[in-house]
C-alpha positions in Angstrom: 26.9 23.4 -0.2 28.8 23.0 3.1 26.7 20.2 4.5 28.1 16.8 5.3 27.0 13.4 6.5 29.4 11.5 8.7 29.9 8.0 7.2 27.8 5.5 9.1 25.9 8.1 11.1 22.5 7.0 9.6 20.2 4.1 10.3 16.9 2.6 9.3 14.6 -0.1 10.6 13.7 -2.7 8.1 10.5 -1.9 6.3 7.4 -3.9 7.4 4.4 -4.2 5.2 1.4 -2.4 6.7 -0.6 -4.4 9.3 2.7 -6.3 10.0 5.1 -6.3 12.9 5.1 -2.5 13.4 1.4 -1.9 13.0 0.7 -1.1 16.7 3.8 0.9 17.5 3.4 4.7 17.9 5.5 6.1 15.1 7.2 8.9 17.1 7.8 6.8 20.2 9.1 4.0 18.0 11.4 6.3 16.1 12.8 7.8 19.4 13.3 4.3 20.9 15.4 3.3 17.9 17.4 6.5 17.5 18.3 6.8 21.1 20.0 3.4 21.0 21.7 4.1 17.6 23.0 7.5 18.8 24.5 5.8 21.8 25.9 3.0 19.7 27.8 5.6 17.5 29.2 7.4 20.6 27.4 10.6 19.8 26.6 12.9 22.7 22.9 13.7 22.2 23.3 16.9 24.1 25.6 18.1 21.3 22.7 18.0 18.8 21.6 21.6 18.5 18.9 21.3 15.8 16.5 18.7 14.6 14.1 18.1 11.7 11.2 15.6 12.0 9.5 14.2 8.9 6.1 12.5 9.4 3.1 12.4 7.1 0.5 10.3 9.0 -0.7 11.8 12.3 -0.1 10.0 15.6 -1.4 10.8 19.0 0.2 14.0 20.4 2.2 14.6 17.2 1.3 18.3 17.7 4.6 18.4 19.8 6.5 16.9 16.9 10.3 17.4 16.8 10.8 18.8 20.3 9.1 15.7 21.7 11.3 13.3 19.7 14.6 15.1 20.5 13.5 15.1 24.2 13.0 11.4 24.1 16.4 10.7 22.5 18.2 12.9 25.0 18.8 15.9 22.8 16.6 18.1 25.0 18.2 21.4 23.9 17.4 20.8 20.2 14.4 22.4 18.6 13.3 22.5 15.0 10.4 21.9 12.6 8.1 19.1 11.8 7.7 18.6 8.1 5.1 16.7 6.0 5.5 16.5 2.3 4.2 13.0 1.5 6.9 10.9 -0.2 9.2 14.0 -0.6 9.4 14.4 3.1 12.9 12.9 3.5 14.4 15.1 0.8 12.8 18.2 2.2 14.1 17.3 5.7 17.7 16.9 4.3 17.4 20.3 2.5 16.3 22.0 5.8 19.2 20.4 7.6 21.7 21.3 5.0 20.6 24.9 4.9 20.9 25.1 8.7 24.4 23.8 8.6 25.5 25.9 5.6 24.2 29.0 7.3 26.1 28.1 10.5 23.0 28.2 12.6 23.7 24.6 13.6 26.8 22.5 14.0 25.1 19.1 14.5 21.6 18.4 13.1 19.5 15.3 13.7 17.1 14.3 10.9 14.4 11.8 11.9 11.8 10.5 9.6 9.0 8.1 10.5 5.6 6.9 9.5 3.1 4.2 10.2 0.6 3.7 7.4 -1.0 0.8 9.4 -4.1 1.7 11.4 -4.2 5.2 10.0 -6.3 7.7 12.0 -9.9 8.2 11.3 -10.4 12.0 11.7 -13.6 13.8 12.6 -14.0 17.5 11.9 -16.8 19.1 13.9 -19.2 21.5 12.1 -22.1 22.6 14.4 -23.7 24.4 11.4 -23.7 21.2 9.3 -27.0 19.3 8.6 -28.2 18.2 12.0 -24.9 19.5 13.5 -22.9 16.8 11.9 -19.3 17.2 10.8 -17.0 15.7 8.2 -14.8 12.7 8.5 -11.9 11.1 6.6 -9.7 8.1 6.8 -6.3 9.8 6.6 -4.5 7.1 4.7 -7.1 5.4 2.5 -9.1 8.5 1.5 -6.0 10.3 0.4 -4.8 7.3 -1.6 -8.1 7.3 -3.4 -8.0 10.8 -4.7 -6.2 14.2 -4.9 -8.8 16.7 -3.8 -7.5 19.2 -6.4 -7.9 16.9 -9.4 -10.1 14.1 -8.1 -7.6 11.6 -9.5 -6.3 8.6 -7.6 -2.6 8.1 -7.5 -2.8 5.1 -9.7 -4.6 7.2 -12.3 -1.6 9.5 -12.5 0.5 6.5 -13.4 -2.0 5.5 -16.0 -2.0 9.0 -17.5 1.8 8.9 -17.9 1.7 5.4 -19.2 -0.8 6.3 -21.9 1.0 9.5 -22.9 4.3 7.8 -23.3 3.3 4.3 -24.5 4.5 2.5 -21.4 2.6 -0.8 -21.5 2.1 -3.5 -18.9 4.8 -5.8 -20.3 7.5 -3.2 -20.1 6.3 -2.3 -16.6 6.6 -5.9 -15.5 10.1 -6.2 -17.0 11.1 -3.3 -14.7 9.6 -5.1 -11.7 11.6 -8.2 -12.3 14.8 -6.1 -12.9 14.3 -4.2 -9.6 13.6 -7.4 -7.7 16.9 -8.9 -8.9 18.7 -5.8 -7.8 17.0 -5.9 -4.4 18.0 -9.6 -4.0 21.7 -8.6 -4.5 21.4 -6.7 -1.2 20.4 -9.9 0.5 23.5 -11.8 -0.5 25.9 -13.1 2.2 23.3 -12.7 5.0 22.1 -9.3 4.0 25.6 -7.9 4.0 24.9 -4.8 1.9 21.7 -4.0 3.9 23.6 -4.3 7.2 25.6 -1.2 6.3 22.5 0.9 7.0 19.6 -1.3 8.2 19.5 -2.4 11.8 19.6 -6.2 11.4 18.6 -8.4 13.0 15.9 -6.1 14.3 14.3 -6.7 17.7 10.6 -5.7 17.5 9.5 -4.0 20.8 6.1 -4.2 22.4 3.9 -1.2 22.6 5.4 0.0 25.8 9.0 -0.5 24.5 9.8 -2.6 27.5 10.5 -6.0 25.9 11.2 -7.7 22.6 8.2 -9.5 21.0 9.8 -10.6 17.8 12.9 -10.4 15.5 13.0 -9.4 11.9 15.9 -10.7 9.8 15.1 -8.3 7.0 12.2 -6.4 5.3 8.8 -7.9 6.1 6.2 -8.6 3.5 8.2 -8.3 0.3 6.4 -10.1 -2.6 8.7 -12.2 -4.8 7.3 -11.8 -8.3 7.8 -14.1 -11.3 7.2 -13.5 -15.0 4.5 -16.1 -15.0 2.7 -14.6 -12.0 2.9 -11.1 -13.3 1.5 -12.1 -16.6 -1.7 -13.4 -14.9 -2.4 -10.0 -13.3 -5.1 -7.7 -14.7 -4.7 -3.9 -14.6 -6.2 -2.3 -11.5 -8.1 0.2 -13.6 -10.2 -1.3 -16.4 -8.6 -0.6 -19.7 -5.4 0.5 -18.0 -1.8 -0.9 -17.8 -0.8 -0.8 -14.1 -1.3 -4.0 -12.2 -0.8 -4.7 -8.5 2.5 -6.2 -9.4 3.6 -3.0 -11.1 3.2 -0.8 -8.0 4.5 -0.7 -4.5 2.8 -1.6 -1.2 2.3 0.6 1.9 4.7 0.0 4.8 5.8 1.1 8.3 9.3 2.2 9.2 11.6 4.9 10.6 15.1 6.2 9.8 17.5 8.9 10.9 20.6 10.7 9.7 23.1 13.2 11.1 24.0 16.3 9.1 26.9 18.5 10.1 29.9 20.5 8.9 33.0 18.9 7.3 35.2 19.0 10.4 32.7 17.4 12.7 31.7 14.9 10.0 35.3 13.7 9.9 35.3 13.3 13.7 32.1 11.3 13.8 32.7 9.2 10.7 33.0 5.5 11.0 35.8 5.9 8.4 37.4 9.4 8.2 38.7 8.5 4.7 35.1 8.6 3.4 33.5 12.0 3.0 29.8 12.6 2.0 28.5 16.0 0.9 25.0 17.1 0.2 25.7 18.8 -3.1 22.3 20.0 -4.5 18.6 19.9 -4.2 15.7 20.3 -6.6 11.9 20.4 -6.6 9.3 20.4 -9.3 5.5 20.3 -9.9 4.1 19.1 -13.2 0.8 19.1 -15.0 -2.1 18.0 -12.7 -2.6 14.2 -12.5 0.8 13.4 -14.1 2.8 12.7 -10.9 5.3 10.2 -12.3 6.7 12.9 -14.6 7.7 15.2 -11.7 11.0 13.4 -10.7 12.6 14.4 -14.0 12.5 18.2 -13.6 13.3 17.9 -9.9 16.4 15.9 -10.8 17.4 18.4 -13.4 17.2 21.3 -10.9 19.2 19.4 -8.3 21.9 18.6 -10.9 22.0 22.2 -12.1 22.4 23.5 -8.5 25.2 21.0 -8.0 26.9 22.2 -11.3 26.4 18.7 -12.9 24.5 16.9 -15.6 23.1 13.4 -15.7 26.3 12.3 -17.5 28.2 13.2 -14.4 26.1 10.8 -12.2 27.4 7.4 -11.2 24.3 6.0 -9.4 20.6 6.9 -9.4 18.0 5.9 -6.8 14.4 6.7 -7.4 11.2 6.6 -5.3 9.2 4.5 -7.7 5.7 3.8 -6.4 5.0 2.6 -10.0 7.3 0.9 -12.5 6.1 3.7 -14.8 8.2 6.2 -12.9 11.5 4.5 -13.9 10.5 3.9 -17.5 9.7 7.6 -17.9 12.9 8.7 -16.1 15.1 6.5 -18.3 13.3 7.6 -21.4 13.6 11.3 -20.6 17.2 11.5 -19.2 18.9 8.7 -21.1 20.1 7.1 -17.9 19.9 3.4 -18.4 17.2 1.5 -16.5 19.6 -1.3 -15.5 22.0 1.3 -13.8 19.2 2.7 -11.6 18.2 1.4 -8.2 21.0 -1.1 -7.5 20.4 -3.0 -4.2 16.8 -2.0 -3.9 14.0 0.5 -4.2 10.6 1.4 -2.8 8.9 -0.5 -5.7 10.1 -3.7 -4.1 10.5 -3.1 -0.4 7.6 -0.8 0.2 6.4 2.7 0.8 6.3 4.1 4.3 6.2 7.7 2.9 8.3 10.0 5.2 11.3 7.7 5.8 11.3 6.1 2.4 13.7 8.7 0.7 16.1 8.6 3.7 16.7 4.9 3.2 17.2 5.5 -0.5 19.9 8.1 0.2 21.6 5.7 2.6 21.6 3.0 -0.1 22.9 5.5 -2.6 25.8 6.4 -0.3 26.7 2.8 0.4 26.7 2.0 -3.3 29.0 4.9 -4.0 31.3 3.9 -1.2 31.4 0.4 -2.6 32.5 1.6 -6.0 35.2 3.8 -4.5 33.3 7.2 -4.5 31.4 9.2 -7.0 28.2 11.2 -7.5 24.7 10.0 -6.9 21.2 11.3 -7.4 18.0 10.5 -5.5 14.7 11.7 -7.0 11.1 10.8 -6.3 7.5 11.9 -6.8 5.1 13.0 -4.1 1.4 13.8 -3.8 0.1 16.8 -5.7 2.1 16.0 -8.8 5.3 17.2 -7.1 8.8 15.8 -6.6 12.1 16.5 -4.9 15.6 15.4 -5.7 19.0 15.3 -3.9 22.6 15.0 -5.2 25.3 13.5 -3.0 29.0 13.4 -3.6 31.1 10.6 -1.9 34.8 10.8 -1.8 37.0 7.9 -0.7 40.6 8.7 0.0 
């Protein structure tokens, strides 16, 4: 696939646990505020951006205007494109759309922006004049959809329990994964967050709601819980008779991130280091048996690898979206990829789950891990609502 990411032409805010520092910032305005500054910082002429893809899964005021509104706010007024919502697979889908556009030579410089605010999710009312007494229907966008898939009636945590039961993935093993992932995340905090500063904007100045002044500063992700073996052992499963505790699953968060996708020639021109080349090599998607969501990343990964002409044995680093520790246990069991080799430097299980931008940050971390090791091939895969998943293969060359 002829689609390339210029080294360093990607960025993400820290992740803030919901109802934290980003809770009252309009997700689209916030994303544009951040990306406008980061585009300028990299010396990119925003008018050269000829296509854009916006990923967002929680509605915000005026989000009907989607991508064109965002590109207009960042100064890329000539760029149009779609707005995509695919729950936690949104980032991977956005990258696929961008890669296809570049490969087909319909775009030379594509801007991928993903953002979500799970805090203060909208309460929606659907009018129905023919309803009893003329009343309509209402839903809390975030909470009601966490509680249950309308197709199966199963909550997301129930899908994890179904997979845990089928494959014998008990609470103790899940908690071992949590502690392992926490240690890996803490490695990214060493030397003043040195690894994270390759892709996170740190320190991060939190703007006010008008984006006129700074009201706080984040030195890293906000709201991360530091688990201990003793603390995890005291937790009871969320579902009576189950295995998944609050410690064995992620937390909702707010964030935004962006990435540039282009052709090989322009990627070299824009790269922070022209000796480093990053290619989007393959994508995969999958849908599994209803109410078995954590199984979906495996077939999605296999498809992405096959499209890249690779197998799991060719992969040097794996990042997963793991809303439940069960996800990683199942992936390792099915693919043979060692648990301890997955998710170096962090994952959504630890730093949170802002849906649309989550996968984009994971791909950034995957790139930086491969750069640090002198190049190689990496795989990102993750589940999404509706028992689906998407996966992405990246190749990093370091001359």
